[in-house]
N, C-alpha and C positions, 0 to 999 in steps of 0.2 A: 769901668772899661767900656761897657756898652753905651754909656751916656753920649759918646761922640759918634756912635754909629746909628744911622737911622733905623727905625723899627717899622715893619709892615705887619698889619694884622693878618691872620690866616684868611679871613674873608676877602681882604684886598688882594692877596696873592691868588686866591682861588678865582676871583673875578677876572684877573688878568689871564689865567689859564682858560677860563670859559670864553673869553673874548678871542680865543684862537692863538694867543701868544704862547710862546714856549720860553718862559723865563729861565735864566741860568740859575739853577738851584743846586746847592751842594749840601749833603748831609754828612756831618763829621762824626757820627756815632760809630759804634763797632758794627761789624758785619752781622752779628747775631741780632743786635737791636734793629738794624735795618731790615733784616728778613722778617722780623716779628711784625713790622708795620712801618711804612714810610710814606711821605707825601708823594703822590704821583708826580713823576717827572724829576724827582730828586736823584742826583748822581751821588753814590757813596764814595767819599774820599776821606777815609780815616787817617789819622796820623799826621805826618808832615805835609803841610800845604805850601805850595808855591804857585805863583802865577803861571809858570810853565806847565806844572802838573795839571792845574785846573783847565788851561787851554787844551791840553792834550786829551784829558778825560771827557770834557764837554764837547770837544770837536768843533769849537767855534773860536774865532779870534777875539782877544781882548775882553773876556768877561771880567767885570770889575773896573774896566776903564771906559769903553764905549757903551756898554750896557750894564745895568745893575746886576750885580752878583748877589743872590739871596743865599744866606747861610742858615742852616737849622741843625739842631741836635735834639736831645730829648726834651729839655725844658728851657734851654737858652744859655747856660753858663759856658759849655764847651764851644758853642757857636760864637759867643762874645770873645773868647780867647782866640779862636781861629780868625775872627775878623780883625782883631788887633795885630795878629801876626801878619796877615795879608796887607793891612795898612802900612806896616813897617816895611813890607816888600814893595811898596809903591802903588798898590791898588787903592783907589779912593771912592769908587762907585759901588759901595757895599751896603747891604741892608740885612738886618736880622729878622727872622720870622718870630713874631711875638709869641712867647710860650713854647716855641719849638714844636716838635711833632705832637707833644702832649697837648699844647694849645690848639693845634690843628684838629686833633681828635675831639677835644672838649667843645670846639665850635661846631661839631656835628658834621665835619667834612670827611670824605672817604679817604681811607688809607689803602695802599697796596700792600699785600702780604705775600710772603714767599715761604710760609711755614711758620712754626712757632719756635720761640726761643726764650730763654730766661735772660732778662736784662743784665747788663754788666754789673749794675749796682746790686741787684739781688744775688748774683754769683759771688760778689765780694762779701756780702753779708753772710751767706751760707759758709764760705770759706773761713771767715773770721770766727763765726760761731762754732764751727767744727774744731778750729784750732784751740779755742778757749776750753771747750769740753775735753779735748785731748789733754791739755795742760793740767786740768783738774784731775782727770783720771790718773795721769802719770804722777801727779803730785801726791796723791793718796797711795798709789800702788807701787811706785818706784822710788822716788825721792822728792822731798819737799822743795827742792830748788826749782822744780818745774813750775811751782806757783809763781816764782819770780818772773818767769817768761811771760806770764799774763800781763805783767806791768809793761813789758815792751810792746805788746799788742795794744794796750791802752794808750801808750805814748804815741804809737803810730796813728791811732784813730784821732787823737787830739791834733797831731800835726796835720793830718789830712783835712780836718775840719777848719783849721786856721789858715792853711796855705791853699786849700782847694786843689791839692795835688795828692793823689793816693797811689803809692807804690804798688799796693796789692792790685788795684784796678789796672795799672800799667802791665803788671805781670799777667793778669787774667786775660787781658786783651790780646796777648800774644799766643794764647792757647789755640790749637788748631780749629776748634769749633767756633771760635770768635773771629777767626781770620778769613774764613771762606766768604768770598764776595759773590759767589755764584747765586744770583737771584734771577731765576728764569723769567723769560718774557711772559710766560703764562701766569704771572702773578695776578691774583684776583683782588679786586677792590672789596 
């Protein structure tokens, strides 16, 4: 997917920011991930992306057409999917941030933070682990058919790994603490 979308290194994007430019930068992670640390200047737009939503949220005309629209997420996979969606919507001037926010941080560049949060990936791991323990306890304590439910969880994990779509993460992203976009201006680097 990302092979057709140009990639910019974190240092290249940072150099553009240092040169006084304000690049159009969209972060497609969850609100909780964004609050835990994001690239300075990134606008959080999780979920459905469209050219109209991006223009409205960034407050500038034609990002992705007249100027390069940079897209980031945690490590790059969600950004690549978002870029593909936007390309299908008619935007062609799109670039991915290499390695996402994780690559930015590994390059030693500053992040803005608005508090701490557990990443969506870790929330899913905690939920799945808790469900498996519950199934084992119920299997021994109530009825052995609860052990069969563990097979459904395993099948869901296999499906998520093969398809790169995780229903549990989709559900977790809709929880109230993952939807709050309020990231105050006093975010500290």
